[in-house]
C-alpha positions in Angstrom: 120.2 150.7 -10.5 119.8 153.2 -13.0 120.5 156.8 -11.9 118.0 159.6 -12.1 118.7 163.0 -14.0 121.7 163.8 -11.4 123.3 160.5 -11.1 121.4 160.0 -7.8 118.9 156.9 -8.0 115.4 157.8 -9.0 112.7 156.8 -6.4 108.9 157.4 -7.1 106.7 157.5 -3.9 102.8 157.0 -4.3 100.7 157.9 -1.4 97.6 156.3 0.1 94.1 157.6 0.3 93.7 160.9 1.8 97.6 161.1 1.6 100.1 163.5 0.0 103.8 163.7 0.1 103.6 164.4 3.8 103.2 160.7 4.7 106.7 160.4 3.5 108.1 163.4 5.5 110.6 161.7 7.5 112.0 159.3 4.5 112.1 162.2 2.0 114.1 164.5 4.8 116.6 161.0 5.1 116.6 160.4 1.4 116.3 163.7 -0.4 120.2 164.2 -0.9 120.8 160.6 -2.0 118.1 160.1 -4.3 115.8 162.1 -6.9 112.5 161.9 -5.6 108.9 162.2 -7.3 105.9 161.9 -5.3 102.8 161.0 -7.5 99.3 162.7 -6.8 97.2 159.6 -6.3 93.9 162.0 -6.2 94.1 163.3 -9.7 92.2 160.9 -11.5 89.4 158.3 -10.7 90.9 155.3 -12.3 94.4 153.5 -11.4 95.4 153.2 -15.1 95.0 157.0 -15.5 97.0 157.7 -12.1 99.6 155.4 -13.2 100.0 156.9 -16.8 100.2 160.5 -15.2 102.8 159.4 -13.0 104.7 157.3 -15.4 104.7 160.8 -17.8 106.6 162.7 -14.8 108.9 159.9 -13.9 112.6 159.4 -15.0 113.2 156.9 -17.4 114.1 154.1 -14.8 112.9 154.2 -11.3 112.4 152.6 -7.9 108.7 152.6 -6.7 107.3 152.5 -3.6 103.5 152.2 -2.8 101.8 153.1 0.5 98.2 151.5 1.2 96.2 152.9 -1.7 100.0 153.8 -3.3 100.5 150.2 -3.4 97.7 149.6 -6.1 98.8 152.5 -8.2 102.3 151.0 -8.0 100.9 147.7 -9.3 99.4 149.6 -12.4 102.8 150.9 -12.8 104.3 147.8 -12.8 101.5 146.4 -15.1 101.9 149.5 -17.7 106.0 149.7 -17.6 107.4 146.9 -16.1 110.8 147.6 -17.8 110.9 150.8 -16.2 111.3 149.7 -12.6 114.4 149.0 -10.9 113.3 148.2 -7.3 109.6 147.5 -5.8 108.5 148.7 -2.1 104.9 148.0 -0.9 103.9 149.4 2.3 100.8 148.4 4.3 98.9 147.6 1.3 97.3 144.5 -0.4 97.2 142.7 -4.0 93.6 141.8 -3.7 90.8 143.2 -5.3 88.0 144.9 -3.2 85.2 142.4 -1.6 81.7 143.0 -2.2 81.5 143.8 1.1 84.3 146.6 0.8 82.7 147.8 -2.2 79.4 148.4 -0.5 81.4 150.1 2.5 82.7 152.5 0.0 79.7 153.2 -1.8 78.0 153.8 1.5 80.7 156.0 2.9 80.8 158.2 -0.8 77.0 158.5 -0.3 77.2 159.8 3.0 80.1 162.4 1.9 77.8 163.6 -0.5 75.3 164.8 1.8 77.9 167.2 3.0 79.4 165.0 5.9 82.8 164.5 4.7 85.1 165.3 7.5 88.2 164.0 6.3 90.1 161.7 8.9 88.3 162.8 12.5 89.9 161.6 15.9 87.0 159.1 16.1 89.1 156.9 13.0 92.7 157.3 14.3 92.4 154.2 16.1 92.1 152.2 12.8 94.6 154.0 11.3 97.2 154.1 13.7 98.6 151.8 17.1 97.3 153.0 20.2 100.6 154.0 21.4 100.5 156.7 18.8 97.1 158.3 18.8 98.4 161.1 20.9 101.5 161.6 19.0 101.3 165.3 17.0 104.0 164.1 14.9 101.7 161.2 13.8 98.1 162.7 13.8 98.5 166.4 12.6 99.9 165.4 9.1 97.0 162.6 8.8 94.6 165.3 9.4 96.0 168.2 7.6 96.4 165.6 4.7 92.9 164.5 4.5 91.5 168.3 4.7 93.6 169.2 1.6 92.9 166.1 -0.6 89.3 167.1 0.1 86.0 165.4 -0.8 86.6 165.6 -4.9 89.9 164.1 -4.4 88.4 161.4 -2.0 85.8 161.0 -4.1 88.3 159.9 -7.2 90.5 158.1 -5.2 87.4 155.6 -3.7 86.4 155.3 -7.4 89.7 154.2 -8.2 90.2 152.0 -5.5 86.7 149.9 -6.0 87.6 149.0 -9.7 91.3 147.8 -9.1 92.1 144.4 -10.5 93.5 141.2 -8.3 97.1 141.9 -8.8 97.7 138.2 -7.5 98.8 137.0 -10.4 101.1 139.9 -11.3 103.1 139.1 -8.3 104.8 136.0 -9.9 106.2 138.3 -12.7 108.3 140.8 -10.5 112.0 140.1 -10.9 113.2 143.4 -9.2 114.4 143.4 -5.6 111.5 144.0 -3.7 110.7 145.2 0.1 107.3 144.2 1.9 106.7 146.2 5.1 103.5 146.2 7.4 102.8 147.3 10.6 102.2 144.0 12.7 98.9 146.1 14.1 97.6 147.3 10.7 93.7 146.8 11.2 93.1 148.0 7.3 95.6 145.9 5.7 96.7 143.5 8.1 100.1 141.3 7.9 98.6 138.5 6.3 98.3 140.1 3.3 101.6 141.4 3.2 102.5 138.1 3.5 100.8 136.8 0.9 102.4 139.5 -1.5 106.1 139.1 0.0 105.3 135.0 -0.5 104.3 135.3 -4.3 107.6 137.6 -5.1 110.5 135.6 -5.7 113.0 136.9 -3.5 110.9 139.4 -1.5 112.0 140.7 1.8 109.0 141.0 4.3 109.3 143.4 7.2 106.6 143.4 10.2 107.0 146.5 12.5 106.0 145.9 16.0 103.7 148.1 17.7 102.6 150.0 14.4 99.5 150.3 12.7 98.6 151.0 9.5 100.4 154.5 8.7 104.0 153.0 8.9 106.2 155.6 7.7 105.1 158.2 10.1 104.4 155.8 13.1 107.9 154.5 12.6 109.7 156.6 10.7 113.4 155.5 11.7 112.5 151.9 11.0 111.0 152.5 7.7 113.9 154.5 6.4 116.3 152.2 7.4 114.5 149.3 5.7 114.1 151.4 2.6 117.9 152.6 2.7 118.9 148.9 2.4 116.4 148.1 -0.3 117.4 151.0 -2.3 121.1 151.0 -1.9 122.2 147.7 -1.1 123.1 146.7 -4.8 125.1 150.1 -5.0 127.1 149.1 -2.4 127.7 145.5 -3.2 
């Protein structure tokens, strides 16, 4: 693959809703000596095209692209804007589909509630929707989730929800992907269930699908070693060949 500025492969990481680079902390620790890493700010704008444009302005000329959850929507938009710059694509716990009318209505209701001052980021009550029951009392998983949400804050959350609600249907884009692609999902993901990842992998020729057992939505933190191993095989396979 095309190297970054110091001859290492370049990898752009796109976090999810109420996330920042800490959601990839285990992977960053494992890969930072072998790859040039750039973490996108997915809370800076209220539209996916603007987030993608800003990310592209910070990225090396050509790069591998990883999107987790909402970051997958950003990755699709980057792919739409600059397909020739992407060497590899990884989509973790995400969907190629647009919001349903019901999902959009739920997001609007959440935003109205947040505007009243009731925004509390991610609470313990919400955790069972995000992570597998076996990880609910694991501080290595839960503490970063709480901290990231608090730091993104209400304004960032508002921008992210608006961007998500207005995302396009990315399923027609799948057939155009011609780079090595990894699609990964927790088997017990409640927010973006495995069938959505299966749909993506089926739509992209040659995509590798990885489903992790006893894993919810936040796979990079819940199963860091398995996710890192999958990323290493995806990112370095061609170099090793």
